[in-house]
C-alpha positions in Angstrom: 137.9 169.1 45.7 135.0 167.2 44.2 137.3 165.4 41.7 139.6 164.4 44.6 136.7 162.9 46.4 135.6 161.0 43.3 139.2 159.7 42.9 139.4 158.8 46.6 136.1 156.9 46.4 137.1 155.2 43.1 140.5 154.2 44.5 139.0 152.8 47.7 136.4 150.8 45.7 139.2 149.5 43.4 141.2 148.4 46.4 138.3 146.6 48.0 137.4 144.8 44.9 141.0 143.8 44.4 141.1 142.3 47.9 137.8 140.5 47.3 139.1 139.0 44.1 142.4 137.9 45.7 140.5 136.5 48.7 138.1 134.5 46.5 140.9 133.3 44.3 142.9 132.1 47.3 139.8 130.4 48.8 139.1 128.6 45.5 142.8 127.5 45.0 142.9 126.2 48.6 139.7 124.2 48.2 140.9 122.7 44.9 144.3 121.9 46.5 142.6 120.1 49.4 140.4 118.1 47.1 143.3 117.1 45.0 145.2 115.9 48.1 142.2 113.9 49.2 141.9 112.2 45.8 145.6 111.4 45.7 145.5 109.9 49.2 142.5 107.7 48.3 144.1 106.6 45.1 147.3 105.7 46.8 145.5 103.9 49.6 143.4 101.9 47.2 146.4 101.2 45.0 148.3 99.8 48.0 145.4 97.6 48.9 145.2 96.2 45.4 148.9 95.5 45.4 148.7 93.7 48.7 145.9 91.5 47.5 147.8 90.7 44.3 150.9 89.8 46.3 148.9 87.5 48.5 147.3 85.9 45.5 150.7 85.3 44.0 151.8 83.4 47.2 148.9 81.0 47.1 149.7 77.5 45.9 147.8 76.9 42.6 147.2 73.2 43.3 145.4 73.5 46.6 143.6 76.9 46.1 142.9 77.1 42.4 139.2 77.8 42.8 139.8 80.4 45.5 142.5 82.1 43.4 140.1 82.3 40.4 137.4 83.8 42.6 139.9 86.3 44.1 141.2 87.3 40.6 137.6 87.8 39.5 137.0 90.0 42.6 140.1 92.0 42.0 139.0 92.6 38.4 135.6 93.9 39.7 137.4 96.0 42.2 139.6 97.5 39.6 136.5 98.3 37.5 134.9 100.0 40.4 138.1 101.8 41.2 138.4 103.1 37.6 134.8 104.3 37.8 135.4 106.1 41.1 138.5 107.7 39.8 136.5 108.9 36.7 133.9 110.3 39.0 136.5 112.1 41.1 138.1 113.5 38.0 134.7 114.8 36.8 134.0 116.4 40.2 137.4 118.0 40.2 136.8 119.3 36.7 133.5 120.8 37.9 135.2 122.5 40.8 137.8 124.0 38.5 135.0 125.1 36.1 133.2 126.8 39.0 136.4 128.4 40.1 137.0 129.7 36.6 133.4 131.0 36.4 133.8 132.8 39.7 137.1 134.3 38.6 135.5 135.6 35.4 132.6 137.1 37.4 135.0 138.9 39.7 137.1 140.1 36.8 134.0 141.5 35.1 133.1 143.3 38.3 136.6 144.7 38.7 136.5 145.9 35.1 133.1 147.6 35.6 134.5 149.4 38.7 137.6 150.4 36.8 135.4 151.9 34.1 133.5 153.9 36.7 136.8 155.0 38.3 138.0 156.2 34.9 134.7 158.1 34.3 134.8 159.7 37.7 138.4 160.8 37.3 137.7 162.3 33.9 134.5 164.1 35.1 134.7 167.6 36.3 133.2 168.3 39.7 129.5 168.7 39.6 126.5 169.1 41.9 125.5 165.5 41.3 128.4 164.2 43.4 126.1 162.6 45.9 124.2 160.7 43.2 127.4 159.4 41.7 128.6 158.4 45.2 125.4 156.5 45.8 125.7 154.7 42.5 129.3 153.7 43.3 128.3 152.5 46.7 125.4 150.5 45.3 127.6 148.8 42.8 130.2 148.0 45.5 127.4 146.6 47.6 126.2 144.5 44.7 129.7 143.2 44.0 130.1 142.3 47.7 126.8 140.4 47.7 127.9 138.5 44.6 131.2 137.6 46.2 129.4 136.5 49.4 126.9 134.4 47.5 129.7 132.7 45.6 131.7 132.0 48.8 128.5 130.6 50.4 128.1 128.3 47.4 131.7 127.1 47.6 131.4 126.3 51.3 128.3 124.3 50.7 130.0 122.1 48.1 
């Protein structure tokens, strides 16, 4: 009966950790997806604006507006430089988000592996009078894993 209780506890913990991992993974993937969509929309919008300005410049008569055209071309060049810098910044931020996601995923995987090891030890162990102590350890580790997942989720929502 003691071994069955150990296995039930270990199975329940494993299921909870698996759900936490899947939830965190889904949240991270959703966040990255939304950020990518924002970046794409901004890039398309800015690209359209640049094309519109370039088309308008092409329509100007060179004889009457030569100076204006030169100034506009200079402004467009500056705009393109700023645009490239902004795109680089966005790419870097996206890379950081992906790195954070990978780090969180690694942490969750490590916690799952630790719980799986505990599950294996419990299922191999014969029933003993220290059942309550083992249960307390398992519950403490599950609580610790939950706290870590919550902290990581809080960090993600702040960024």
